[in-house]
Every structure is written in C-alpha cells, then in structure tokens.
C-alpha positions in Angstrom: 57.4 -85.5 -9.9 54.2 -87.3 -10.7 52.6 -86.1 -13.9 49.3 -86.9 -15.6 48.9 -86.1 -19.3 45.6 -84.6 -20.5 44.9 -84.5 -24.2 42.3 -82.1 -25.3 41.0 -81.7 -28.8 40.1 -78.1 -29.7 39.2 -78.0 -33.4 42.1 -79.4 -35.3 44.7 -78.4 -32.6 46.1 -80.9 -30.2 47.7 -79.8 -26.9 49.3 -81.5 -24.0 48.9 -80.5 -20.4 50.3 -81.7 -17.1 49.4 -81.5 -13.5 51.2 -82.0 -10.2 50.4 -81.1 -6.6 51.4 -77.4 -6.9 50.9 -76.8 -10.6 48.1 -77.1 -13.1 48.3 -76.6 -16.8 45.3 -76.9 -19.1 44.0 -76.2 -22.6 41.2 -73.7 -23.1 38.1 -74.6 -25.1 35.2 -72.3 -25.6 36.4 -70.0 -22.8 34.2 -67.1 -23.9 31.2 -69.0 -25.3 28.2 -70.4 -23.5 28.2 -73.3 -25.9 31.5 -74.8 -24.7 32.0 -78.4 -25.7 33.5 -79.2 -22.3 31.0 -80.7 -19.9 30.0 -78.7 -16.8 32.6 -79.0 -14.0 29.9 -80.2 -11.5 29.3 -83.9 -11.9 27.5 -84.7 -8.7 23.7 -85.1 -8.4 21.9 -82.0 -7.3 20.1 -82.0 -3.9 16.8 -81.1 -5.4 14.8 -81.4 -8.6 14.4 -77.6 -8.8 14.7 -76.2 -12.3 16.7 -73.0 -13.1 14.8 -69.9 -14.1 16.8 -69.5 -17.3 19.4 -71.3 -19.4 22.9 -71.0 -18.0 21.8 -70.2 -14.5 23.6 -73.3 -13.2 26.0 -75.9 -14.5 27.3 -73.9 -17.4 29.7 -75.5 -19.8 33.2 -76.0 -18.5 36.3 -74.0 -19.6 40.0 -74.5 -19.2 42.8 -72.0 -19.1 45.2 -72.3 -22.0 48.0 -70.5 -20.1 50.2 -72.7 -17.9 49.8 -71.5 -14.4 50.9 -72.6 -10.9 49.7 -72.2 -7.4 52.8 -71.8 -5.1 52.5 -72.1 -1.3 54.3 -69.1 0.2 53.4 -69.9 3.8 51.7 -72.6 5.8 52.0 -70.8 9.1 48.8 -68.7 9.2 46.1 -69.7 11.8 42.7 -69.9 10.1 43.1 -66.8 7.9 39.9 -65.2 6.8 40.6 -62.0 4.9 43.5 -60.9 2.7 43.9 -57.5 1.1 46.8 -55.6 -0.6 48.6 -52.7 0.9 50.0 -50.0 -1.5 53.6 -51.3 -1.2 52.6 -54.8 -2.3 52.4 -56.4 1.1 49.2 -57.8 2.5 47.0 -57.4 5.6 45.7 -60.8 6.7 43.1 -61.4 9.3 43.1 -64.7 11.3 39.8 -65.9 12.6 40.9 -66.0 16.2 41.4 -62.3 16.3 44.9 -61.7 15.0 45.9 -59.2 12.3 49.2 -59.6 10.5 51.2 -58.0 7.7 52.5 -60.6 5.2 55.1 -60.0 2.6 54.7 -61.2 -1.0 57.2 -64.0 -0.3 55.2 -65.2 2.7 57.0 -63.8 5.7 54.5 -63.1 8.6 54.7 -60.2 11.0 54.0 -60.5 14.7 50.3 -59.9 15.6 49.3 -56.3 15.4 48.1 -55.0 18.8 45.0 -53.0 19.5 42.4 -55.2 17.7 39.1 -55.4 19.8 38.1 -58.8 21.2 36.2 -61.0 18.8 33.7 -63.8 19.5 35.5 -66.6 17.5 33.1 -69.4 18.3 31.6 -71.1 15.3 31.8 -68.9 12.2 32.7 -65.8 14.2 36.0 -64.0 14.4 38.1 -61.4 12.8 36.7 -61.3 9.2 37.0 -59.0 6.2 39.5 -56.1 5.9 40.4 -53.2 3.6 42.9 -50.4 3.8 41.6 -46.9 3.1 42.1 -45.8 -0.5 44.2 -43.0 0.8 46.2 -45.4 3.1 49.5 -43.9 2.0 48.4 -40.6 3.5 46.3 -41.6 6.5 47.3 -45.2 7.3 43.6 -46.0 8.1 42.3 -49.6 8.0 38.7 -50.9 8.2 37.7 -54.4 9.2 34.7 -56.5 10.1 34.4 -58.8 13.2 31.9 -60.7 15.3 31.6 -58.5 18.4 30.6 -60.0 21.8 27.7 -58.0 23.3 25.8 -58.4 26.6 22.8 -59.8 24.7 24.7 -62.1 22.4 27.0 -61.0 19.5 26.7 -59.3 16.1 28.6 -58.2 13.0 30.5 -55.0 13.6 32.8 -52.7 11.6 35.8 -51.0 13.1 38.5 -48.7 11.9 42.0 -47.8 13.2 45.3 -46.2 12.2 48.2 -48.5 11.7 51.1 -47.1 13.8 54.3 -45.9 12.1 56.2 -48.9 13.5 53.3 -51.2 12.3 53.0 -52.9 15.7 49.6 -51.6 16.7 46.3 -50.1 15.7 45.7 -46.6 17.1 42.5 -44.8 17.9 40.3 -47.9 17.2 36.6 -47.1 16.9 33.6 -49.4 16.2 31.7 -47.4 13.5 28.8 -49.8 12.8 26.9 -52.6 14.4 24.4 -54.8 12.5 21.8 -55.0 15.2 20.0 -56.8 16.7 22.5 -59.0 18.6 21.8 -62.7 18.8 23.0 -65.6 20.9 24.3 -67.8 18.1 27.6 -68.5 16.3 26.7 -68.7 12.6 26.3 -66.4 9.5 28.0 -63.1 10.2 28.7 -62.2 6.5 31.8 -60.2 7.0 33.1 -58.9 3.7 34.0 -55.2 3.2 34.9 -53.2 0.1 35.3 -49.5 -0.9 33.2 -48.0 -3.7 34.5 -45.4 -6.1 33.3 -42.6 -3.9 35.2 -43.8 -0.8 32.2 -45.4 0.9 32.0 -48.8 2.5 29.9 -51.7 1.4 29.6 -54.4 4.1 27.8 -57.7 4.1 26.0 -59.2 7.1 24.4 -62.6 7.6 21.0 -63.5 8.9 22.5 -65.6 11.7 21.2 -68.9 10.2 18.6 -70.0 12.7 14.9 -70.2 11.7 14.0 -67.6 14.3 16.3 -65.0 12.7 15.9 -65.9 9.0 12.9 -63.6 8.5 15.0 -60.6 9.4 16.7 -60.9 6.0 13.4 -59.6 4.7 12.9 -57.0 7.5 14.0 -53.5 6.5 14.2 -52.6 10.2 17.0 -55.2 10.9 20.7 -55.2 10.1 20.7 -58.9 9.4 20.9 -60.5 6.0 21.9 -57.2 4.3 24.5 -55.4 2.2 24.8 -52.0 3.9 26.5 -48.8 2.5 28.0 -46.5 5.0 30.6 -43.7 5.2 34.0 -44.2 6.8 32.3 -42.8 10.0 29.7 -45.5 9.9 26.8 -43.2 8.8 24.3 -44.1 6.1 25.4 -42.8 2.7 23.2 -40.0 1.4 21.1 -41.3 -1.5 20.9 -44.9 -0.2 17.7 -46.5 -1.5 15.7 -46.5 1.8 16.7 -43.1 3.0 13.7 -41.4 4.5 11.5 -44.5 4.4 9.5 -45.2 7.5 10.4 -48.5 9.2 13.5 -49.0 7.1 17.2 -48.5 8.1 18.9 -45.9 5.9 22.1 -47.8 5.7 20.6 -50.8 3.8 21.7 -51.1 0.2 20.2 -54.5 -0.6 18.4 -57.2 1.4 17.1 -60.8 1.4 20.5 -62.3 1.8 21.5 -65.4 3.7 25.3 -65.3 4.4 27.3 -63.0 2.1 31.1 -63.8 2.2 32.0 -62.4 -1.2 31.9 -58.8 -2.5 33.6 -57.3 -5.5 33.2 -54.6 -8.0 33.4 -55.4 -11.7 36.4 -53.5 -13.1 34.6 -52.4 -16.3 30.9 -51.9 -15.5 31.5 -50.8 -11.9 28.6 -53.1 -10.8 28.7 -54.7 -7.3 28.7 -58.5 -7.3 28.2 -60.7 -4.3 28.1 -64.4 -3.5 26.3 -66.1 -0.6 25.9 -69.5 1.0 22.8 -71.5 0.3 21.7 -74.2 2.7 21.9 -77.6 1.2 22.2 -76.5 -2.4 21.5 -73.0 -3.7 24.8 -71.1 -3.3 24.3 -67.9 -5.2 26.1 -65.3 -7.3 24.2 -62.0 -7.6 24.7 -58.7 -9.2 23.6 -56.2 -6.6 21.3 -53.3 -7.5 20.4 -50.6 -4.9 17.1 -51.4 -3.1 16.6 -54.8 -4.6 15.4 -57.9 -2.6 17.4 -61.0 -3.3 14.8 -63.4 -1.9 16.1 -65.3 1.1 14.3 -67.2 2.7 11.2 -66.7 0.5 12.8 -68.1 -2.6 15.8 -70.5 -2.8 17.3 -73.2 -4.9 18.4 -75.1 -1.7 16.7 -77.3 0.9 17.2 -77.7 4.6 20.2 -79.7 5.7 17.7 -82.3 7.0 16.3 -82.6 3.5 13.1 -80.8 4.3 11.8 -78.0 2.1 12.4 -74.3 3.0 9.2 -72.3 3.3 6.9 -72.9 0.4 9.8 -74.5 -1.6 9.5 -71.9 -4.4 12.3 -70.6 -6.5 10.7 -67.6 -8.2 8.4 -64.8 -7.1 7.6 -61.5 -8.6 9.6 -58.7 -7.0 12.4 -61.0 -5.9 15.7 -61.1 -7.8 17.0 -64.2 -9.4 20.7 -65.2 -8.9 22.8 -64.7 -11.9 24.2 -68.2 -11.1 23.8 -70.8 -8.5 25.4 -74.1 -7.4 23.8 -77.3 -6.3 25.5 -79.1 -4.6 27.1 -76.3 -2.8 30.7 -75.1 -3.3 30.5 -72.8 -0.2 31.7 -69.6 -1.9 33.7 -67.2 0.2 36.0 -64.2 -0.7 36.2 -63.2 -4.3 37.9 -60.8 -6.7 37.8 -59.8 -10.4 41.1 -60.2 -12.2 42.5 -57.1 -13.8 46.2 -58.1 -14.2 48.2 -58.6 -17.3 50.2 -61.8 -16.2 47.4 -64.0 -17.6 45.5 -62.0 -20.2 42.8 -64.6 -20.8 41.7 -64.2 -17.2 41.0 -60.5 -17.6 37.7 -59.5 -16.0 37.1 -63.0 -14.9 35.7 -63.6 -11.4 37.7 -65.8 -8.9 35.9 -67.1 -5.8 37.4 -69.1 -2.9 35.5 -72.3 -2.4 35.4 -73.9 1.1 33.5 -77.3 0.9 34.3 -77.4 -2.8 38.1 -77.1 -2.0 39.1 -75.2 -5.1 39.1 -71.7 -6.6 36.1 -71.0 -8.9 36.9 -69.2 -12.1 33.9 -67.7 -13.9 33.8 -66.0 -17.3 31.0 -63.4 -17.3 29.6 -61.7 -20.4 26.7 -59.3 -20.4 26.0 -60.1 -16.8 25.7 -63.8 -17.5 28.1 -66.7 -16.6 29.3 -68.3 -19.8 32.0 -70.6 -18.5 33.3 -72.2 -15.2 36.7 -73.7 -14.3 38.0 -75.1 -11.0 41.6 -74.2 -10.1 43.9 -75.9 -7.6 41.4 -78.6 -6.8 44.2 -81.1 -6.3 45.4 -79.0 -3.3 42.4 -80.1 -1.2 42.3 -76.8 0.6 39.3 -74.7 1.9 40.0 -71.5 0.0 38.6 -68.7 2.2 39.6 -65.5 0.4 41.4 -64.5 -2.9 42.7 -61.1 -3.9 44.9 -59.6 -6.6 48.4 -58.5 -5.6 50.2 -55.4 -6.9 52.3 -57.7 -9.0 49.3 -58.9 -11.0 49.2 -62.3 -9.4 46.3 -63.8 -7.4 46.9 -64.5 -3.8 44.6 -66.8 -1.8 44.4 -68.0 1.9 42.9 -71.2 3.1 41.3 -72.3 6.4 44.2 -74.8 6.8 46.6 -71.8 7.1 48.2 -71.6 3.7 49.0 -68.5 1.6 49.1 -69.2 -2.2 50.5 -67.2 -5.1 48.7 -68.1 -8.3 50.4 -66.9 -11.5 51.8 -67.9 -14.9 54.1 -70.8 -14.7 
C-alpha cells in the first residue's frame, strides 16, 4: 500500500497521518474556529473579481478531522445513482438516474429493480431523482420521490408516491401528487431533492430549467420553477405557507429565487432548513432557508455566464434579496447533503456533509451560529462525482457517485 506522510503542527503537538486510495487520516487544527491556521481548501483562482458581502462568506479557513476515517467502496454496480435514503431496518433506497429504484443492503448487495415506477425523461440532467420513505414507513410502507416527467409540452419536475409491496418487488398505487409547472422543452435544472419536516410535510426543490428564457421564472411567484415548495403528502399546499391567499402567487411556494437546488437538509439542533444550489461559472451557494424569502437568482449572483459574460447587471447584493451563508468560486457543484448526528465520529457532530460533483470530493462544513467556520474535503483522492450522501442507521455516512459506487464513510 502506498502511503504519504503528512506532518501537521498543532500548538506543541506533533501528529502523523497517512493516506491511501480508500482511506484518509488527518489531524484537526482549529476545527471550530473561524481563525484556523490552515489555509482555505480552495487554491484555484476565482472566476470573477466579485467580493463577498461579509468575512467568511467564501474560502473560510481549512480544517482537518483528527479522527482516522475511511471511505470503503461497498458496491461499484449502481448505474448513475442519484438519491440514497435510509429505511428503518438499516437498508437503503437508491434511485438510478435512468428510472430504476433499488433496495441496497448496508454491505452493498443490490436488489432487482422495483417495478411500478413511472417513466422518466432521463435526457441531460433529468431522471429518477430524490427519494424519502414516509416517517411512518414501518406502518404504511409509503415512499415519495421526485422525477423529471415527460409531458406533451415538454417535461417538468414532478413528485410521486407509492406503497412498497410486501414482497418489495413493486410500487403499488403510484400517484403523481405534484407538478412544478410550466413544462419546458429542455433537459437541465430539475432540482429534485425531497425531505420531510417535523410535521410530516414535504419540502421539494425545483430548478429554473437553466435557459435564459426560463430564468426569470425563479423570481415569478406564479411559477413552480426555481423554488422550494412545501406540500402535504397529498401534494396540497401546506396551510400557513408564506404566500397563502396572496393574489398571483402559488400557495405551495416556501422560498424562491433559486437556480438549481440539489441539496436539502434540516439542522438537527435548530431545525432550520438548509439548501445548496448550483451557481453558473462560480457562485455555488449554501443558504439557510426562511419562509417567504427571495434568494436572488438571477438578479444577484457571485457567478458569471459559462461564456465569461456577466449575468444581468452583474450585482451581488440588493436590498430584499438574501445573501448566501457561503459560496464557492470556482464551483464544486454541490449536490445531496446531510447533517451528521451520529456518534461514531463525535467531532463531526452537527457538521454538514455535501456531495461535490465537479469538485470530486465530499465537502465537510463546520457551522456555528449560522456561519461556516471551517471547510474540509473528504475522499478527494477517489476522483468520484459524489451525487448524494446520507447517514445510515449505524451512524456511518453513505454516499453514491455518478460513476456507480456506494461508499461507507466511518471511523477507521
């Protein structure tokens, strides 16, 4: 096994750490302080000369886990997995982009495809996307998922539900409960994450479909594009939503001004909803979501067009529009995420873990008082596009990659 030795000085203590392809061991320095002596993990030049709105909004000081941990490949046989979520018995439901749903055991054994899933439009960024079991799955066996649905006038982000049969071979009584209209003839930016809140309602993210012609709909309260919506398990707007009863606004909208949200998670202590979304060239964002707030896209952004041109008026701040808690430039392409609540690695408690696609690592963020105070990159040597990450019933993290791998990440 090839090893590299990393010597890190932390005060008067000296520690050794080693890395190989499947294992990474590091020394923590300043993990819970914004004045970490470790340089920011991002070393590449930003795409723009835009300045952050406040200190620590980007390129915060680096941190390193003191606990020896490893990322073990459990399976390499998945086909473009997109979402992973835990079942009560410790197994996982995993969606594959092409339209397949499977049950996966904690040791990586894959079930046959589960029948009954509606057809998906898997071109481009479309497919079978985020998934969650009902909080009462043990009693009702209900499952909820997001997919890009083909429609006569294009396609759109849709939410469906169904009951997993007793023999676990099919979904029964499948119903599409929500459609983020209008449909559009494109194949980008569907959003697609789904989570349950403490009251048993669904929070679902949608994208603004990327193209310049659809972008303004992220700011349009009469459009389902570029939003986080809050709906019941029947697909109805939740009573008390921020735009309930407002003329010209859809009552299911919870927040707006989003580009392409592929990460949703509730903070385990505060209960706050957090999301991440793709920027264009630069300007990936982490946001703390508050009901009714406008998160700015495409009016404000820390990114530029892929061509290098400016976006809109090239402004980053405007009254009434929310600033991201944190942003990345260059992009890391943040996708599925989870807060860690396990006990296997206590120093990770309440830290946020985000799958990074173009960055090819898992982001670890330490958050204090709603601010990011430290950033670490996990499993960067694996060179995988990490699409989603969740916590297993055993307290370990589990992640899936576009290349078809399932990882278990835990104490070595």
